[in-house]
C-alpha positions as MATLAB code, in Angstrom:
seq = 'MIVSLLAEAGAVPYTAGWSPSVAIIMILFNIFGVFLAAKTVQNPGVGTPLALPGIAEKFSVAQLLAGTAFGHILGTGVILGLATTGVL';
ca = [
      91.152  105.889   93.731;
      87.671  104.541   93.023;
      86.144  107.783   94.259;
      88.261  109.821   91.835;
      87.270  107.509   88.962;
      83.607  107.974   89.803;
      84.098  111.735   89.960;
      85.708  111.695   86.527;
      82.900  109.547   85.113;
      80.482  112.345   85.902;
      82.548  114.790   83.836;
      82.397  112.774   80.593;
      80.974  114.896   77.766;
      77.967  113.869   75.699;
      78.659  111.153   73.150;
      76.348  110.426   70.248;
      74.351  107.232   70.216;
      74.464  104.915   67.238;
      72.538  106.333   64.277;
      72.706  106.196   60.475;
      74.734  109.416   60.382;
      77.305  107.952   62.782;
      77.462  104.805   60.650;
      77.966  106.805   57.449;
      80.787  108.823   59.016;
      82.520  105.657   60.236;
      82.150  103.925   56.858;
      83.528  106.934   54.984;
      86.546  107.224   57.255;
      87.216  103.487   56.998;
      87.195  103.765   53.204;
      89.532  106.750   53.507;
      91.828  104.778   55.827;
      92.015  101.821   53.430;
      92.669  104.191   50.507;
      95.421  105.903   52.495;
      96.967  102.547   53.398;
      96.917  101.505   49.752;
      98.727  104.668   48.670;
     101.267  105.116   51.476;
     102.521  101.655   52.481;
     106.195  101.325   51.553;
     106.146   97.584   50.786;
     102.700   96.779   49.364;
     101.564   93.194   49.180;
     103.908   91.861   51.873;
     102.135   89.187   53.875;
      99.001   87.195   53.259;
      97.239   88.437   50.113;
      93.540   89.200   50.051;
      91.170   86.793   48.336;
      90.354   89.360   45.635;
      92.856   88.613   42.868;
      91.454   90.986   40.256;
      90.704   93.938   42.501;
      93.494   94.005   45.071;
      96.515   92.284   43.597;
      99.146   94.066   45.702;
      97.081   94.476   48.843;
      97.591   92.299   51.905;
      95.479   91.447   54.922;
      97.854   93.488   57.092;
      97.293   96.562   54.926;
      93.530   96.103   55.141;
      93.637   95.776   58.927;
      95.944   98.780   59.268;
      93.725  100.877   57.013;
      90.524  100.005   58.836;
      92.186  100.526   62.227;
      93.351  103.985   61.160;
      89.904  104.680   59.719;
      88.306  103.760   63.045;
      90.666  106.109   64.905;
      89.869  108.976   62.533;
      86.140  108.201   62.500;
      85.937  108.036   66.273;
      87.687  111.384   66.585;
      85.365  113.021   64.075;
      82.251  111.516   65.660;
      83.292  112.644   69.145;
      84.186  116.089   67.837;
      80.892  116.503   66.005;
      78.938  115.209   69.012;
      80.721  117.615   71.347;
      79.966  120.588   69.108;
      76.325  119.507   68.837;
      76.288  118.675   65.133;
      75.398  115.011   65.750;
];
């Protein structure tokens, strides 16, 4: 089993190192994920509210975490896709 894992480790495609372009892509997709969470959650504001009363009145900590988690998933996919195609 260890031998097969080592064989698979040699077949991993190129992944981009951390750079400002990777950071910008991740930040943009996190903002998109939070925006999407704000617009699509069925019961907004359920749970612990954020400490931003004027800006995010009906936005909870759970929504923020869900939005950033989804943004990380999308950002990681885009970064890996762009790195594989050679754009990054």
